[in-house]
C-alpha positions as CSV (number, residue, x, y, z in Angstrom):
1,M,13.5,2.3,28.7
2,D,16.7,1.1,28.1
3,N,16.5,-1.6,25.8
4,S,20.4,-1.3,24.6
5,D,21.3,-5.0,24.9
6,V,18.1,-5.8,22.1
7,H,18.8,-6.9,18.5
8,M,15.0,-6.9,16.6
9,I,14.9,-7.0,13.1
10,Y,11.5,-5.7,12.6
11,V,9.6,-6.2,9.6
12,L,6.3,-4.8,8.0
13,L,4.6,-6.6,4.9
14,D,2.9,-3.8,3.4
15,G,-1.1,-4.6,3.3
16,V,-0.6,-8.9,3.7
17,G,-3.4,-9.5,5.6
18,D,-6.5,-10.8,3.8
19,L,-9.1,-12.9,3.4
20,P,-10.5,-16.2,1.9
21,H,-10.7,-15.4,-1.9
22,P,-12.1,-18.4,-4.7
23,D,-8.9,-17.8,-6.9
24,L,-7.3,-19.4,-3.8
25,N,-9.7,-22.4,-3.2
26,G,-11.3,-20.1,-0.4
27,K,-7.8,-19.5,1.6
28,T,-6.4,-16.5,2.3
29,P,-2.9,-15.7,0.3
30,L,-0.8,-16.5,3.4
31,E,-2.6,-19.3,3.8
32,A,-2.2,-20.4,-0.1
33,A,1.1,-19.4,-0.1
34,K,4.5,-22.5,0.0
35,T,6.7,-20.3,2.8
36,P,9.1,-22.8,4.3
37,I,11.1,-20.4,5.6
38,L,8.5,-18.0,7.3
39,D,6.9,-21.5,8.4
40,K,10.8,-22.1,10.1
41,I,10.6,-19.0,11.8
42,A,6.8,-19.2,12.7
43,S,8.0,-22.5,14.7
44,N,10.9,-20.5,16.4
45,G,8.9,-18.3,17.8
46,V,5.1,-16.7,18.9
47,I,1.9,-15.4,17.2
48,G,-0.7,-13.0,17.6
49,E,-3.0,-10.7,15.9
50,V,-2.8,-6.6,15.5
51,I,-5.4,-4.4,15.0
52,S,-3.4,-2.0,13.4
53,V,-4.7,1.4,14.2
54,G,-8.7,0.5,15.5
55,K,-11.7,-1.2,15.0
56,G,-14.2,-0.4,12.3
57,I,-11.0,1.9,10.7
58,A,-9.3,1.0,7.4
59,P,-6.5,3.0,7.8
60,E,-4.1,3.9,5.2
61,S,-0.6,3.6,5.0
62,D,1.3,6.6,7.2
63,I,-1.6,6.1,10.2
64,A,-1.1,2.6,10.1
65,V,2.9,2.3,10.4
66,F,2.7,5.2,12.9
67,N,0.7,2.7,15.0
68,M,3.0,-0.1,14.6
69,L,6.1,2.0,15.3
70,G,4.4,2.5,18.7
71,Y,2.9,6.1,18.1
72,K,-1.0,6.8,18.6
73,F,-2.4,9.8,17.5
74,K,-5.6,11.2,19.0
75,H,-7.2,12.6,15.4
76,A,-7.0,16.4,15.8
77,D,-2.9,15.5,16.8
78,Y,-2.2,14.2,13.5
79,V,-0.6,16.1,10.8
80,G,-1.8,14.3,7.6
81,R,-0.7,12.0,5.1
82,G,0.1,15.2,2.3
83,V,2.6,16.9,4.9
84,I,4.5,13.3,6.1
85,E,5.1,12.8,2.4
86,A,5.8,16.0,1.3
87,I,8.7,16.0,4.1
88,G,9.8,12.4,2.9
89,I,10.5,13.7,-0.6
90,G,12.2,17.4,0.6
91,I,9.7,20.0,-0.5
92,D,9.8,23.4,1.4
93,F,7.2,22.9,3.8
94,R,6.3,25.1,6.6
95,D,3.8,25.6,8.9
96,G,0.5,27.3,7.0
97,D,0.9,26.1,3.5
98,L,-1.4,22.8,2.4
99,A,0.0,19.7,2.1
100,L,-1.8,16.7,0.4
101,R,-1.2,13.2,-1.0
102,G,-2.5,12.9,-4.7
103,N,-3.1,10.4,-7.7
104,Y,-3.2,10.4,-10.7
105,S,-6.1,9.4,-12.3
106,T,-7.7,9.1,-15.6
107,L,-11.3,10.6,-16.7
108,D,-14.0,9.8,-19.2
109,D,-15.7,12.1,-21.0
110,Q,-18.0,12.7,-18.5
111,Q,-15.7,13.1,-15.8
112,V,-16.0,9.7,-14.6
113,I,-13.1,8.3,-12.8
114,I,-12.2,5.1,-14.7
115,D,-8.7,4.8,-12.9
116,R,-8.0,6.7,-9.8
117,R,-4.5,5.1,-10.6
118,A,-3.8,6.0,-14.2
119,G,-2.3,2.7,-14.6
120,R,-0.6,2.8,-11.8
121,H,3.0,2.3,-13.7
122,I,3.4,5.6,-15.3
123,E,6.7,6.7,-16.8
124,K,8.6,9.0,-15.1
125,E,9.2,11.6,-17.9
126,D,5.6,11.8,-18.7
127,A,4.8,12.1,-14.1
128,V,7.1,15.2,-14.4
129,G,6.1,16.8,-17.9
130,V,2.4,17.1,-16.9
131,A,3.0,18.3,-13.3
132,K,5.5,20.8,-14.9
133,E,2.7,21.7,-17.8
134,I,0.3,22.3,-14.2
135,E,3.0,24.7,-12.5
136,K,3.4,26.9,-15.6
137,N,0.1,27.4,-16.6
138,I,-2.2,27.4,-13.5
139,K,-3.3,30.8,-12.2
140,F,-5.1,31.2,-9.1
141,S,-7.7,33.7,-8.5
142,N,-5.5,35.1,-5.3
143,P,-2.5,35.9,-6.9
144,D,-0.1,35.3,-4.1
145,T,-0.8,31.4,-4.1
146,S,1.5,29.3,-5.7
147,V,1.7,25.5,-6.2
148,V,3.9,22.8,-6.5
149,V,3.5,19.4,-8.1
150,A,5.9,16.8,-7.1
151,P,5.4,13.6,-8.7
152,T,7.1,10.1,-6.9
153,I,6.7,6.7,-7.8
154,G,3.9,5.2,-10.4
155,H,0.6,7.3,-10.2
156,R,1.6,8.6,-6.7
157,V,1.7,12.7,-6.4
158,T,2.3,15.6,-3.6
159,V,0.8,18.8,-3.6
160,R,1.7,21.7,-1.9
161,I,-0.3,25.0,-1.8
162,R,1.0,28.6,-0.5
163,T,-0.9,31.6,0.1
164,N,1.9,34.1,1.0
165,G,0.6,35.7,4.2
166,K,-1.9,33.4,5.0
167,K,-2.2,30.1,7.0
168,L,-4.3,27.4,4.9
169,S,-6.8,25.1,7.1
170,S,-6.5,21.2,6.8
171,R,-9.9,21.2,8.1
172,I,-11.8,20.3,4.5
173,T,-12.3,16.8,2.6
174,N,-10.7,15.4,0.2
175,T,-11.2,15.2,-3.2
176,D,-10.8,11.4,-4.0
177,P,-13.8,9.7,-3.4
178,A,-12.6,6.7,-2.2
179,Y,-11.4,8.3,0.8
180,S,-12.3,10.2,4.1
181,N,-10.5,12.9,6.0
182,I,-11.9,12.0,9.5
183,G,-10.1,14.5,11.9
184,G,-6.6,14.2,9.5
185,M,-6.5,10.6,9.2
186,G,-7.3,9.0,5.9
187,V,-9.6,6.0,6.4
188,A,-10.6,3.9,3.3
189,K,-14.1,4.2,2.0
190,A,-16.5,1.2,0.7
191,V,-17.2,2.5,-3.1
192,G,-18.7,1.1,-5.9
193,D,-17.0,1.3,-9.7
194,Y,-19.3,4.9,-10.5
195,L,-16.9,7.4,-9.1
196,K,-16.7,11.0,-9.5
197,I,-14.4,13.8,-8.0
198,E,-15.7,15.0,-5.0
199,R,-15.8,19.0,-4.2
200,C,-13.4,19.7,-1.6
201,L,-15.6,21.3,1.7
202,P,-14.6,23.1,4.5
203,L,-14.9,21.0,7.9
204,E,-15.0,24.7,10.0
205,D,-17.1,27.5,10.2
206,T,-13.8,29.8,9.4
207,E,-13.0,31.9,6.7
208,D,-9.3,29.6,6.8
209,S,-11.2,26.5,5.8
210,K,-13.3,27.8,3.4
211,I,-10.1,30.0,1.3
212,T,-8.7,26.8,1.0
213,A,-11.6,24.3,0.4
214,N,-11.6,27.1,-2.5
215,L,-8.1,27.3,-3.7
216,V,-7.9,23.6,-3.7
217,N,-11.6,23.3,-5.8
218,E,-9.5,25.9,-7.7
219,F,-6.7,23.7,-8.6
220,S,-8.7,20.7,-9.2
221,D,-11.1,22.4,-11.8
222,K,-7.9,24.2,-13.7
223,S,-5.8,20.9,-13.5
224,I,-8.3,19.1,-15.2
225,E,-8.3,21.9,-18.2
226,I,-4.5,21.9,-18.1
227,L,-4.5,18.2,-18.8
228,K,-6.8,18.0,-21.4
229,N,-4.2,20.3,-23.4
230,S,-1.3,18.5,-22.5
231,Q,0.9,17.5,-25.0
232,I,2.2,14.3,-22.9
233,N,-1.5,13.2,-23.2
234,A,-1.9,13.9,-26.4
235,K,1.5,11.9,-27.2
236,R,-0.2,8.8,-24.9
237,K,-3.4,8.9,-26.0
238,E,-1.4,8.5,-29.5
239,Q,0.1,5.4,-27.8
240,N,-3.2,4.0,-26.0
241,K,-1.3,4.8,-22.5
242,K,-3.9,6.1,-19.9
243,L,-4.6,9.8,-19.8
244,L,-3.3,11.5,-16.5
245,S,-6.5,13.6,-16.5
246,C,-6.7,14.9,-12.8
247,I,-4.9,14.7,-9.5
248,L,-6.9,13.5,-6.3
249,L,-5.9,15.3,-3.4
250,R,-7.0,13.8,-0.1
251,D,-5.3,14.1,3.6
252,A,-4.5,17.9,3.7
253,G,-2.2,19.0,6.7
254,N,-1.2,22.6,7.9
255,K,1.8,22.1,10.4
256,Y,5.0,20.2,11.1
257,P,5.1,17.2,13.4
258,D,6.0,17.5,17.0
259,V,6.7,13.3,18.0
260,I,9.0,12.3,20.3
261,P,12.1,10.9,18.7
262,I,12.2,6.7,18.2
263,N,15.3,6.3,19.9
264,Q,15.0,8.3,22.4
265,K,10.7,6.7,22.6
266,Y,12.4,2.9,23.3
267,G,15.9,3.6,24.4
268,M,17.9,2.4,21.2
269,N,19.2,2.7,18.5
270,F,16.1,2.2,16.2
271,S,16.8,2.5,12.2
272,C,14.6,1.5,8.9
273,I,15.2,0.8,5.6
274,V,12.2,2.1,3.5
275,D,11.2,2.7,-0.1
276,M,7.6,5.1,-0.5
277,P,7.8,8.5,0.4
278,V,5.4,8.6,2.7
279,E,7.9,6.3,4.8
280,L,10.9,8.3,4.3
281,G,8.6,10.7,5.5
282,I,7.7,8.9,8.6
283,S,11.7,8.0,9.5
284,D,12.5,11.7,8.7
285,V,10.0,12.6,11.3
286,L,11.2,9.6,13.8
287,E,14.8,10.4,13.1
288,M,15.6,7.3,12.2
289,K,18.6,6.4,10.7
290,A,17.7,4.9,7.2
291,F,19.7,2.7,5.3
292,E,20.0,2.6,1.1
293,A,19.2,-1.1,0.3
294,G,18.7,-0.9,-3.4
295,G,15.1,-0.7,-5.1
296,L,11.5,-2.1,-4.4
297,T,11.9,-5.7,-4.8
298,D,15.7,-5.7,-4.3
299,Y,14.9,-8.7,-1.8
300,E,17.9,-10.2,-1.2
301,E,20.0,-6.5,-0.9
302,K,17.3,-5.6,1.8
303,A,17.7,-8.7,3.9
304,K,21.8,-8.0,3.8
305,V,21.6,-4.8,4.6
306,A,19.5,-5.2,8.2
307,A,21.5,-8.0,9.3
308,K,24.4,-6.3,8.7
309,A,22.8,-3.1,10.7
310,M,22.7,-5.4,13.9
311,E,26.4,-5.1,13.8
312,T,25.4,-1.0,14.7
313,Q,22.0,-1.0,15.5
314,N,19.3,-2.0,18.0
315,S,16.7,-2.6,15.7
316,I,16.1,-2.1,12.3
317,Y,12.5,-1.4,10.5
318,V,12.0,-3.6,7.6
319,H,8.5,-2.2,5.0
320,L,8.6,-4.3,1.9
321,K,5.7,-3.1,-0.8
322,G,4.9,-6.2,-2.7
323,P,1.6,-8.0,-1.0
324,D,-0.5,-4.5,-0.6
325,E,-0.6,-3.8,-4.4
326,F,-1.7,-7.2,-5.8
327,G,-4.3,-6.6,-2.6
328,H,-5.6,-3.3,-4.4
329,D,-5.2,-5.1,-8.2
330,G,-7.4,-7.9,-6.2
331,D,-4.9,-10.6,-7.7
332,A,-4.8,-12.6,-5.4
333,I,-3.2,-15.1,-7.3
334,G,-0.3,-12.6,-7.5
335,K,-0.2,-11.7,-3.8
336,M,0.1,-15.2,-3.4
337,K,3.1,-15.8,-5.3
338,N,5.0,-12.4,-3.9
339,I,4.4,-13.7,-0.3
340,E,6.3,-16.7,-2.2
341,E,8.9,-14.3,-3.6
342,I,9.5,-12.6,-0.5
343,D,9.5,-15.8,1.7
344,Q,12.3,-17.4,-0.5
345,R,14.3,-14.1,-1.6
346,F,14.3,-11.8,1.9
347,F,13.6,-14.1,4.6
348,K,16.0,-16.5,2.9
349,T,18.5,-14.6,3.2
350,L,18.0,-12.7,6.0
351,V,18.0,-16.3,8.5
352,E,21.3,-17.4,6.7
353,N,23.2,-14.4,7.8
354,I,21.9,-13.6,11.4
355,D,22.5,-15.0,14.5
356,S,18.8,-16.2,15.7
357,D,20.8,-17.1,19.3
358,K,21.3,-13.6,19.7
359,V,19.2,-11.4,16.8
360,A,15.0,-11.4,17.2
361,I,12.7,-11.3,14.4
362,V,9.0,-10.1,14.4
363,I,6.8,-9.9,11.5
364,S,3.6,-8.6,10.8
365,A,1.7,-5.9,8.5
366,D,0.4,-2.2,8.7
367,H,-2.9,-3.9,7.7
368,S,-5.2,-5.9,5.6
369,T,-5.3,-5.5,2.1
370,P,-8.3,-8.1,0.9
371,C,-8.0,-9.1,-2.8
372,I,-11.8,-9.3,-3.0
373,N,-12.5,-5.4,-1.6
374,K,-9.2,-3.7,-3.7
375,G,-8.6,-1.6,-0.8
376,H,-7.5,-1.8,3.3
377,S,-10.0,-3.0,5.4
378,D,-10.1,-3.2,9.2
379,D,-9.0,-7.3,9.7
380,P,-6.2,-8.1,11.7
381,V,-2.7,-9.2,10.8
382,P,-0.9,-11.7,11.7
383,V,2.3,-10.6,14.2
384,L,5.4,-12.9,15.0
385,V,7.9,-12.7,17.4
386,S,10.5,-15.5,16.3
387,A,14.0,-16.3,18.1
388,N,16.1,-19.6,19.1
389,F,15.5,-18.0,22.7
390,I,11.8,-18.1,22.4
391,K,9.5,-20.4,23.0
392,N,7.1,-21.5,20.7
393,D,3.6,-21.6,21.1
394,G,2.4,-24.8,19.2
395,T,1.9,-22.2,15.9
396,T,3.8,-23.3,12.9
397,R,2.9,-20.4,10.0
398,M,2.0,-17.2,9.9
399,T,-1.4,-17.2,9.2
400,E,-4.6,-15.4,9.7
401,Q,-6.4,-18.5,11.1
402,Q,-2.7,-19.6,13.1
403,A,-2.9,-15.8,14.7
404,K,-5.9,-16.3,16.4
405,K,-4.5,-19.2,18.3
406,G,-1.0,-18.0,19.3
407,S,0.0,-16.8,23.0
408,I,-0.1,-13.4,22.0
409,G,-3.4,-12.7,21.8
410,L,-5.5,-9.7,20.2
411,L,-3.5,-6.5,20.3
412,Q,-3.3,-2.6,19.5
413,G,-0.7,-1.1,16.7
414,A,0.9,0.9,18.7
415,E,1.2,-1.8,21.0
416,V,3.1,-4.5,19.0
417,V,6.8,-2.6,20.0
418,S,6.8,-2.6,23.3
419,K,5.0,-6.3,23.3
420,A,7.7,-7.6,21.0
421,L,10.3,-5.6,23.3
422,E,8.8,-7.4,26.6
423,L,9.0,-10.9,25.2
424,I,12.4,-10.6,24.0
425,K,14.2,-9.3,27.0
426,S,11.8,-12.0,29.3
427,Q,12.9,-15.0,27.6
428,K,16.5,-14.1,26.6
């Protein structure tokens, strides 16, 4: 496959898909948002729908992004989000270690989870401080076991457990009650308001699986006790901040991934602009060149870097985190306003800095995060392919409803990049 003649900017709006919401008069945030630039891009292209991972699967971001980049794993072949994030932040990880994604969370006196994200916006010094308290004070029953607790952004944590001379197993359940571990793949569960930490259970009747589950339960129990006596939590309590009471764990992995590099897969220079640990891990695993482009909301900078990259790259994948967090918070109006902000700051800057006769724009999402659910869902997301040389299919907006009418039809996530390349090459 040779796509060295293609120039494509591929934008994933994290969690942008949604369902009708009463705060928006029964519209979705995409439908309610005023998006003149996105509308112009849509009028210059074709649209369709995507189910990013599979019908009935409300995916986590890691497996969703892999699929949207063309990598569809069989359950048993996927290494788990914990490994991807460990790679993304540079933790010393080797085959046989156990890596898990974690959330700092807040418990009440009955150990009921009252906030899965401990307020979401956690000061870096507090996140790092309690991690060091755990690392310093935890003692496992096996003296050959050690742990690394690595906070990343906000409430997010990566945990690596290692037992010298022992291969730990990824075949264990999550302690995070909001997600199931299905063959290494994290899948969001429909949950109510009453949540408690779950016991980690072996998923196989093997010694490795049983030993690993016991180690994870030891980590959970002992870290809760350490955090009860934390000096940092004592200070947070005085300041009326949510306590960092525990770390909810999910998506265990115990091996380094083995995949075809993305440039080899598509026959092109494929690069990225990403911010989150999981996306950085994906870029490392796929051997994608990552460009620096400011922080999470430096939208103009990201657009300018993406446009400039077209001088040396055939494609650049840009991941914009914004909409997803409003979805998790159930804030439909905030999500609508964030989409409007991305329209004016990112897409306006982008179209001003590219030649649409030569460069195509592909826009989609990794998954839906409906505000009424406050979590990921399996609902289809729109996909848009636009350039001056793409013949419009009569659609004028990138919305869930117009996506159902578009000429692209319904795709699986792993088909999106290949379909976009096919459209671009056939009409250029």
